[in-house]
C-alpha positions as a Markdown table, in Angstrom:
| # | Residue | x | y | z |
|---|---|---|---|---|
| 1 | Met | 265.3 | 142.7 | -78.8 |
| 2 | Ser | 261.6 | 143.1 | -76.5 |
| 3 | Phe | 261.5 | 143.5 | -73.3 |
| 4 | Tyr | 259.3 | 140.0 | -72.7 |
| 5 | Gln | 262.4 | 138.1 | -74.9 |
| 6 | Arg | 264.4 | 139.7 | -72.5 |
| 7 | Leu | 261.9 | 138.5 | -69.3 |
| 8 | Gly | 261.4 | 134.7 | -71.8 |
| 9 | Lys | 265.7 | 134.3 | -71.9 |
| 10 | Trp | 266.0 | 135.2 | -68.4 |
| 11 | Gly | 263.5 | 133.0 | -66.8 |
| 12 | Met | 265.1 | 130.6 | -68.6 |
| 13 | Leu | 268.0 | 130.6 | -66.8 |
| 14 | Phe | 266.1 | 128.8 | -63.8 |
| 15 | Phe | 263.1 | 127.5 | -65.3 |
| 16 | Ser | 262.3 | 125.3 | -68.4 |
| 17 | Pro | 261.2 | 126.8 | -71.3 |
| 18 | Ala | 257.8 | 125.8 | -71.4 |
| 19 | Phe | 257.0 | 126.9 | -67.7 |
| 20 | Val | 258.4 | 130.1 | -68.9 |
| 21 | Phe | 256.4 | 130.3 | -71.5 |
| 22 | Lys | 253.5 | 129.0 | -69.9 |
| 23 | His | 253.6 | 131.1 | -66.4 |
| 24 | Gly | 255.1 | 134.2 | -68.6 |
| 25 | Phe | 252.3 | 134.2 | -70.9 |
| 26 | Asn | 249.4 | 133.9 | -68.0 |
| 27 | Leu | 250.9 | 136.7 | -66.2 |
| 28 | Ser | 251.4 | 139.0 | -68.6 |
| 29 | Pro | 249.1 | 142.3 | -68.8 |
| 30 | Met | 249.0 | 141.6 | -72.8 |
| 31 | Tyr | 247.7 | 138.4 | -72.1 |
| 32 | Arg | 245.4 | 138.7 | -68.9 |
| 33 | Arg | 243.1 | 141.1 | -70.6 |
| 34 | Thr | 242.1 | 138.9 | -73.0 |
| 35 | Ser | 240.8 | 136.4 | -69.9 |
| 36 | Gly | 242.2 | 133.5 | -71.1 |
| 37 | Lys | 244.5 | 131.1 | -69.8 |
| 38 | Ile | 247.4 | 128.6 | -70.6 |
| 39 | Thr | 246.6 | 125.0 | -69.2 |
| 40 | Tyr | 249.2 | 123.3 | -70.8 |
| 41 | Val | 252.7 | 123.8 | -72.5 |
| 42 | Ser | 254.1 | 120.8 | -73.5 |
| 43 | Pro | 258.4 | 120.4 | -72.3 |
| 44 | Asp | 259.1 | 121.1 | -76.8 |
| 45 | Leu | 256.4 | 123.4 | -77.1 |
| 46 | Tyr | 255.2 | 121.2 | -79.9 |
| 47 | Gln | 251.4 | 121.2 | -78.1 |
| 48 | Met | 249.8 | 123.7 | -76.0 |
| 49 | Lys | 246.0 | 124.6 | -74.7 |
| 50 | Ile | 244.1 | 126.6 | -73.3 |
| 51 | Lys | 241.0 | 127.9 | -71.4 |
| 52 | Leu | 238.5 | 130.9 | -72.4 |
| 53 | Pro | 236.1 | 130.4 | -69.0 |
| 54 | Ile | 233.3 | 133.1 | -70.2 |
| 55 | Ser | 233.2 | 135.6 | -66.7 |
| 56 | Tyr | 231.8 | 139.2 | -66.6 |
| 57 | Lys | 235.0 | 140.2 | -68.1 |
| 58 | Asn | 234.6 | 138.8 | -71.5 |
| 59 | Arg | 230.3 | 139.0 | -71.5 |
| 60 | Asn | 228.7 | 140.8 | -74.6 |
| 61 | Phe | 225.8 | 142.8 | -74.9 |
| 62 | Val | 223.7 | 138.8 | -75.6 |
| 63 | Asn | 225.4 | 137.5 | -72.9 |
| 64 | Thr | 227.5 | 135.8 | -75.1 |
| 65 | Ile | 231.8 | 135.1 | -75.0 |
| 66 | Phe | 232.6 | 138.3 | -77.0 |
| 67 | Gly | 234.2 | 137.9 | -80.5 |
| 68 | Gly | 236.8 | 140.2 | -79.9 |
| 69 | Ser | 237.9 | 138.0 | -76.5 |
| 70 | Met | 237.6 | 135.0 | -78.5 |
| 71 | Phe | 240.0 | 136.2 | -80.9 |
| 72 | Ala | 242.4 | 137.5 | -78.8 |
| 73 | Ser | 243.0 | 134.5 | -76.3 |
| 74 | Val | 244.4 | 132.3 | -79.4 |
| 75 | Asp | 246.4 | 135.5 | -81.7 |
| 76 | Pro | 249.4 | 135.6 | -80.5 |
| 77 | Phe | 250.7 | 131.4 | -80.2 |
| 78 | Pro | 250.6 | 129.9 | -83.5 |
| 79 | Met | 253.9 | 132.5 | -83.9 |
| 80 | Val | 255.4 | 132.3 | -80.6 |
| 81 | Gln | 255.3 | 129.0 | -80.4 |
| 82 | Leu | 256.7 | 128.8 | -83.4 |
| 83 | Ile | 259.4 | 131.1 | -83.1 |
| 84 | Asn | 260.2 | 129.0 | -79.8 |
| 85 | Ile | 260.3 | 126.0 | -81.7 |
| 86 | Ile | 262.3 | 127.3 | -85.0 |
| 87 | Gly | 264.8 | 128.9 | -83.1 |
| 88 | Lys | 267.1 | 131.7 | -83.9 |
| 89 | Asp | 268.0 | 131.2 | -87.7 |
| 90 | Tyr | 264.3 | 132.4 | -88.9 |
| 91 | Val | 262.5 | 135.4 | -88.8 |
| 92 | Val | 258.8 | 134.5 | -88.1 |
| 93 | Trp | 255.8 | 137.1 | -88.4 |
| 94 | Asp | 252.3 | 137.1 | -87.9 |
| 95 | Lys | 250.6 | 137.8 | -91.5 |
| 96 | Ala | 247.5 | 137.1 | -91.9 |
| 97 | Ala | 244.5 | 136.3 | -89.8 |
| 98 | Glu | 240.5 | 135.9 | -90.4 |
| 99 | Ile | 238.1 | 134.7 | -87.7 |
| 100 | Arg | 235.2 | 132.2 | -88.3 |
| 101 | Phe | 232.4 | 132.2 | -85.5 |
| 102 | Leu | 230.4 | 129.6 | -85.8 |
| 103 | Arg | 228.2 | 129.7 | -82.7 |
| 104 | Pro | 227.8 | 131.7 | -79.6 |
| 105 | Gly | 230.2 | 130.9 | -76.6 |
| 106 | Thr | 227.8 | 130.7 | -73.8 |
| 107 | Ser | 229.9 | 128.5 | -71.8 |
| 108 | Asp | 234.0 | 128.7 | -70.6 |
| 109 | Leu | 235.7 | 127.9 | -74.5 |
| 110 | Tyr | 239.1 | 125.5 | -75.2 |
| 111 | Ala | 241.9 | 125.2 | -77.6 |
| 112 | Glu | 245.0 | 123.7 | -78.4 |
| 113 | Phe | 248.0 | 124.9 | -80.6 |
| 114 | Leu | 249.8 | 121.9 | -82.3 |
| 115 | Tyr | 252.5 | 121.3 | -84.0 |
| 116 | Thr | 254.6 | 118.5 | -85.2 |
| 117 | Lys | 258.3 | 117.2 | -85.9 |
| 118 | Asp | 257.5 | 117.1 | -89.6 |
| 119 | Glu | 255.6 | 119.5 | -89.8 |
| 120 | Val | 258.3 | 122.1 | -88.5 |
| 121 | Asp | 261.1 | 119.6 | -90.5 |
| 122 | Gln | 259.4 | 120.6 | -93.9 |
| 123 | Ile | 258.8 | 124.5 | -92.7 |
| 124 | Lys | 262.1 | 124.3 | -92.9 |
| 125 | Lys | 263.1 | 122.1 | -95.4 |
| 126 | Gln | 261.1 | 124.7 | -97.8 |
| 127 | Val | 263.1 | 128.3 | -96.0 |
| 128 | Ala | 266.2 | 126.2 | -97.0 |
| 129 | Glu | 264.6 | 125.7 | -100.4 |
| 130 | Asn | 263.1 | 129.1 | -100.9 |
| 131 | Lys | 264.0 | 131.5 | -98.6 |
| 132 | Glu | 260.7 | 132.3 | -97.7 |
| 133 | Ile | 257.0 | 131.1 | -96.9 |
| 134 | Glu | 253.8 | 131.2 | -95.8 |
| 135 | Ile | 251.9 | 129.3 | -93.8 |
| 136 | Thr | 248.1 | 129.2 | -92.4 |
| 137 | Lys | 247.6 | 128.1 | -88.8 |
| 138 | Thr | 244.0 | 127.1 | -88.0 |
| 139 | Thr | 242.5 | 127.5 | -84.4 |
| 140 | Gln | 239.4 | 126.4 | -82.7 |
| 141 | Leu | 237.5 | 127.2 | -80.1 |
| 142 | Lys | 235.5 | 124.9 | -78.6 |
| 143 | Asp | 232.8 | 124.2 | -76.2 |
| 144 | Gln | 234.4 | 121.0 | -74.3 |
| 145 | Lys | 231.2 | 120.3 | -72.7 |
| 146 | Thr | 229.8 | 119.4 | -76.6 |
| 147 | Asp | 232.8 | 120.0 | -78.4 |
| 148 | Lys | 230.9 | 122.1 | -80.6 |
| 149 | Val | 233.7 | 124.4 | -81.9 |
| 150 | Cys | 232.7 | 128.0 | -81.5 |
| 151 | Cys | 234.9 | 129.9 | -83.8 |
| 152 | Glu | 237.8 | 129.3 | -86.0 |
| 153 | Val | 240.9 | 131.7 | -86.6 |
| 154 | Asp | 243.7 | 131.1 | -89.0 |
| 155 | Lys | 247.1 | 132.6 | -88.7 |
| 156 | Arg | 248.9 | 133.3 | -91.8 |
| 157 | Ile | 252.0 | 132.4 | -91.1 |
| 158 | Tyr | 255.5 | 134.4 | -92.3 |
| 159 | Ile | 258.8 | 132.3 | -92.5 |
| 160 | Ala | 261.6 | 133.5 | -93.8 |
| 161 | Asp | 265.4 | 132.6 | -93.8 |
| 162 | Lys | 267.1 | 135.3 | -90.9 |
| 163 | Thr | 270.6 | 136.4 | -93.7 |
| 164 | Phe | 268.0 | 136.2 | -96.8 |
| 165 | Phe | 265.3 | 138.4 | -94.3 |
| 166 | Lys | 268.3 | 141.1 | -93.6 |
| 167 | Lys | 269.4 | 141.1 | -97.4 |
| 168 | Lys | 265.6 | 141.9 | -98.2 |
| 169 | Arg | 265.5 | 144.5 | -95.9 |
| 170 | Ala | 268.4 | 146.4 | -96.6 |
| 171 | Lys | 267.7 | 146.6 | -100.5 |
| 172 | Arg | 264.5 | 148.2 | -100.3 |
| 173 | Arg | 265.7 | 150.5 | -97.7 |
| 174 | Ile | 268.1 | 151.5 | -100.2 |
| 175 | Glu | 265.2 | 151.4 | -102.9 |
| 176 | Lys | 263.4 | 154.0 | -100.9 |
| 177 | Thr | 266.4 | 155.8 | -100.3 |
| 178 | Val | 266.6 | 156.6 | -103.9 |
| 179 | Thr | 263.4 | 156.9 | -104.6 |
| 180 | Asp | 262.7 | 159.3 | -101.6 |
| 181 | Asn | 265.8 | 161.6 | -103.0 |
């Protein structure tokens, strides 16, 4: 269990999961450095919103938001959000990411992360049938004034049944030990 997982577990003894999720991320050094800020988390964690304000901390050479800040501000949420929604019987990992810059970020940018109950039920059903799956979640960072999309980030997420994943990993360790000897 990571430091952040232990801290979150402790925080949930006193506060709601949405409160811990929002304020935990906003206070954590890893996320603060992106200059993004979580502005909303629904009580069931199925919806959240962030703001990436343009500032001296994230302006690049041409006075627009640095692409790395755009990516970093949205990077953790599809995976961490799903981990907290889906429960402890699953393994959830980021597998890959792709970012498309569509126009310069010249003002504050906003993004929304959304899972639906049907989507989560479908994920659980597919994992029950196949033991492991991959999904892709797309996030758009938009200029709120013009509603124009400045960039899109696709996150490919791996989801597996925890028991299946542990057996698969143990089998790989045995195979590696045999080939190393």
